[in-house]
Backbone bond lengths (Angstrom), bond angles and torsions (degrees), N, CA, C in turn:
res aa  C-N    CA-C-N  psi(-1)  N-CA   C-N-CA  omega(-1)  CA-C   N-CA-C  phi
1 M - - - 1.452 - - 1.532 109.28 -
2 S 1.293 116.20 140.07 1.453 122.15 -177.66 1.525 110.54 -88.68
3 D 1.324 116.63 150.08 1.457 121.82 178.50 1.525 111.71 -92.70
4 E 1.340 118.24 8.11 1.456 121.71 -178.47 1.520 110.55 -87.32
5 Y 1.333 115.32 135.14 1.458 121.25 177.51 1.518 108.80 -136.36
6 I 1.305 114.92 156.99 1.469 121.73 179.42 1.520 107.82 -118.52
7 Y 1.342 115.95 136.53 1.462 119.77 178.34 1.522 109.35 -81.98
8 D 1.326 117.12 122.07 1.460 122.81 178.64 1.526 108.61 -94.21
9 E 1.336 116.71 109.60 1.457 120.83 -177.08 1.518 113.11 -67.15
10 A 1.327 117.38 -28.01 1.462 120.76 -179.03 1.530 111.69 -67.50
11 T 1.329 116.36 -41.42 1.463 120.16 -177.91 1.518 112.63 -100.46
12 G 1.341 117.92 -19.18 1.452 121.80 -178.57 1.516 112.74 77.32
13 E 1.333 117.42 23.71 1.455 121.56 -177.74 1.527 110.57 -122.58
14 W 1.326 115.81 158.06 1.459 122.24 172.93 1.521 107.48 -89.27
15 I 1.338 117.22 124.95 1.463 121.15 -178.21 1.519 109.87 -127.78
16 S 1.318 115.51 160.79 1.466 120.02 179.43 1.538 109.71 -74.50
17 P 1.322 118.07 156.07 1.470 120.53 178.53 1.530 112.93 -57.93
18 A 1.336 117.59 -33.71 1.464 120.55 178.92 1.531 110.71 -65.24
19 D 1.338 116.70 -40.89 1.469 120.39 178.39 1.529 110.71 -67.68
20 A 1.334 116.91 -36.17 1.467 120.98 179.09 1.524 110.73 -66.05
21 A 1.343 116.90 -40.00 1.466 120.58 179.14 1.523 110.80 -67.63
22 A 1.328 117.44 -35.58 1.462 120.90 179.09 1.527 111.29 -69.96
23 A 1.317 117.78 -31.69 1.466 121.55 -178.61 1.524 111.96 -81.62
24 Q 1.322 119.14 -20.53 1.464 122.87 -176.34 1.529 113.86 -60.13
25 P 1.346 121.95 -50.04 1.462 120.56 179.77 1.525 113.00 -62.03
26 A 1.306 118.19 -33.25 1.463 120.84 178.79 1.521 110.43 -66.81
27 A 1.314 117.99 -37.28 1.459 121.59 179.67 1.522 111.17 -69.46
28 A 1.318 118.09 -33.09 1.466 121.50 -179.99 1.526 110.78 -65.19
29 N 1.317 118.51 -35.13 1.458 121.40 179.38 1.517 112.23 -72.60
30 D 1.336 118.66 -25.97 1.448 121.58 180.00 1.525 111.60 -71.00
31 D 1.345 117.32 -23.79 1.451 121.05 -177.73 1.526 112.80 -77.12
32 A 1.320 118.72 -13.90 1.451 122.25 -178.68 1.528 109.39 -67.66
33 V 1.324 115.62 124.40 1.456 121.50 -178.79 1.522 108.32 -110.40
34 E 1.309 116.93 131.21 1.460 120.60 176.11 1.517 109.05 -83.94
35 V 1.328 115.99 125.98 1.458 121.50 176.95 1.518 107.03 -112.98
36 R 1.318 116.39 123.65 1.460 121.50 -178.15 1.523 109.85 -118.36
37 D 1.344 115.59 143.49 1.454 120.68 -179.60 1.531 110.60 -82.15
38 A 1.339 117.01 -172.12 1.454 122.24 -177.41 1.527 112.64 -62.60
39 A 1.326 117.58 -27.16 1.461 121.58 -179.32 1.526 112.40 -93.62
40 G 1.342 117.58 -2.30 1.456 121.18 179.21 1.511 114.64 92.32
41 N 1.333 117.80 6.42 1.467 121.27 177.73 1.522 110.08 -77.02
42 L 1.319 116.19 143.19 1.458 122.22 179.48 1.527 109.60 -76.02
43 L 1.340 116.83 128.94 1.466 122.25 179.22 1.520 110.11 -99.29
44 A 1.334 115.84 150.81 1.463 122.34 177.83 1.526 109.15 -138.04
45 D 1.326 116.02 163.70 1.467 120.42 176.86 1.526 109.82 -57.48
46 G 1.342 116.52 136.11 1.454 121.38 176.85 1.517 114.60 91.48
47 D 1.329 118.45 -7.32 1.466 120.88 179.07 1.525 110.78 -68.43
48 S 1.329 115.99 157.56 1.456 122.34 171.07 1.520 107.91 -104.09
49 V 1.330 115.90 140.45 1.461 120.71 -178.93 1.523 110.01 -130.20
50 T 1.321 115.21 159.85 1.456 123.12 177.55 1.524 108.38 -119.61
51 L 1.318 117.33 138.23 1.463 120.74 178.32 1.520 109.95 -73.33
52 V 1.324 116.92 139.64 1.467 121.52 179.18 1.523 111.42 -104.01
53 K 1.338 117.14 1.72 1.461 121.75 -177.60 1.524 108.90 -153.88
54 D 1.324 118.11 148.04 1.461 121.11 172.92 1.525 108.69 -66.29
55 L 1.330 116.37 132.61 1.462 121.01 -178.26 1.518 110.23 -126.29
56 K 1.336 116.59 127.60 1.457 121.46 173.66 1.521 107.58 -83.12
57 V 1.326 116.69 129.89 1.456 121.51 -178.66 1.522 108.32 -94.42
58 K 1.321 115.62 117.56 1.461 120.58 179.98 1.519 110.22 -67.53
59 G 1.334 116.82 134.84 1.458 121.60 177.09 1.511 114.62 82.44
60 A 1.323 118.60 -6.52 1.459 120.19 -178.25 1.524 112.07 -115.15
61 N 1.331 117.83 -5.18 1.465 121.64 -178.43 1.525 111.30 50.44
62 Q 1.303 116.37 43.94 1.459 121.68 -175.38 1.524 108.75 -142.66
63 T 1.332 115.82 149.37 1.461 121.23 175.58 1.518 108.63 -118.11
64 L 1.316 116.20 127.69 1.464 121.20 174.43 1.520 107.02 -88.06
65 K 1.308 117.05 122.22 1.461 122.48 -175.36 1.526 112.19 -81.02
66 R 1.311 115.13 153.98 1.460 121.67 175.34 1.520 109.04 -57.77
67 G 1.330 117.43 136.05 1.453 121.76 -179.39 1.517 113.67 94.67
68 T 1.333 118.01 -6.22 1.460 121.73 178.26 1.525 109.46 -66.23
69 V 1.327 116.44 134.13 1.460 121.61 -179.31 1.522 109.10 -94.10
70 I 1.325 115.65 128.22 1.459 122.74 175.05 1.525 106.59 -111.25
71 K 1.333 116.44 121.30 1.462 120.78 -176.69 1.526 110.74 -99.05
72 S 1.298 116.05 151.81 1.458 124.79 171.71 1.529 113.01 54.86
73 I 1.322 116.55 67.79 1.454 120.86 177.82 1.524 110.35 -78.93
74 R 1.336 115.92 161.63 1.461 122.36 174.77 1.524 107.81 -128.72
75 L 1.324 116.41 137.49 1.455 120.82 178.06 1.518 109.09 -82.38
76 T 1.333 116.58 144.08 1.461 121.23 -174.67 1.516 113.72 -100.66
77 G 1.317 118.40 -10.00 1.458 120.91 -174.45 1.520 111.33 100.49
78 D 1.329 116.64 -14.45 1.467 122.40 174.26 1.525 107.08 -93.52
79 S 1.317 117.52 138.67 1.463 120.48 -175.73 1.525 113.24 -71.90
80 Q 1.327 118.86 -10.01 1.458 120.73 -178.60 1.526 114.69 -119.81
81 E 1.326 118.95 0.82 1.461 120.55 -177.75 1.517 111.72 -121.88
82 I 1.343 115.92 140.36 1.455 122.10 174.00 1.531 108.20 -127.88
83 D 1.313 115.65 143.76 1.460 122.60 -179.78 1.517 107.49 -100.46
84 C 1.335 117.41 137.11 1.458 119.69 -178.61 1.525 109.99 -154.98
85 R 1.318 114.48 173.29 1.462 121.47 176.55 1.522 108.75 -122.22
86 F 1.313 114.34 146.23 1.458 120.77 174.12 1.516 106.41 -144.00
87 E 1.316 116.90 146.96 1.461 121.13 -174.58 1.532 111.90 -51.64
88 G 1.327 115.56 122.97 1.452 121.69 177.86 1.515 114.84 84.27
89 I 1.327 118.53 -5.52 1.465 120.97 -179.68 1.526 108.34 -122.68
90 K 1.320 115.36 116.83 1.456 120.74 -179.49 1.525 109.39 -98.53
91 G 1.319 117.61 140.73 1.456 121.17 175.82 1.513 113.99 68.88
92 L 1.314 117.80 39.20 1.465 122.08 -178.20 1.528 109.93 -79.06
93 V 1.328 116.06 126.07 1.456 122.35 176.09 1.522 107.60 -119.65
94 L 1.328 115.84 124.87 1.463 121.09 -178.86 1.511 110.68 -113.50
95 R 1.315 115.94 150.38 1.461 121.20 173.53 1.527 107.76 -80.65
96 A 1.322 116.42 139.09 1.457 121.88 -176.77 1.527 111.69 -65.34
97 E 1.313 118.15 -23.64 1.469 121.58 -179.34 1.537 112.37 -69.97
98 F 1.345 118.12 -14.14 1.460 121.18 -178.54 1.527 113.38 -104.27
99 V 1.328 118.14 8.70 1.465 121.23 -179.94 1.519 110.74 -127.17
100 R 1.336 114.22 157.98 1.475 121.61 176.43 1.519 107.28 -132.76
101 K 1.311 116.37 135.66 1.458 121.87 -179.80 1.514 110.14 -65.73
102 R 1.345 116.24 141.18 1.470 121.17 178.04 1.485 110.73 -89.66
């Protein structure tokens, strides 16, 4: 038996490396956040969405009209925010409540 242990910050205990490796895959699944659109559909990276409301874009002096299609979204890890690109607007982050999956 080895005298090496790893401190687990989540539990506050010293555990063996084998126990730490067994707990790692379980922790990775807990980080998955479900992002749902205005209609309750589950969104994923790469999906295309349509705006359900006119949105004024801060800092861009532009309004995105209802029905505008946003292609290839990326999830941010927040259950209400999605990262996307649109022509002329860099770093656009939209709230999931204002989009609908296509």
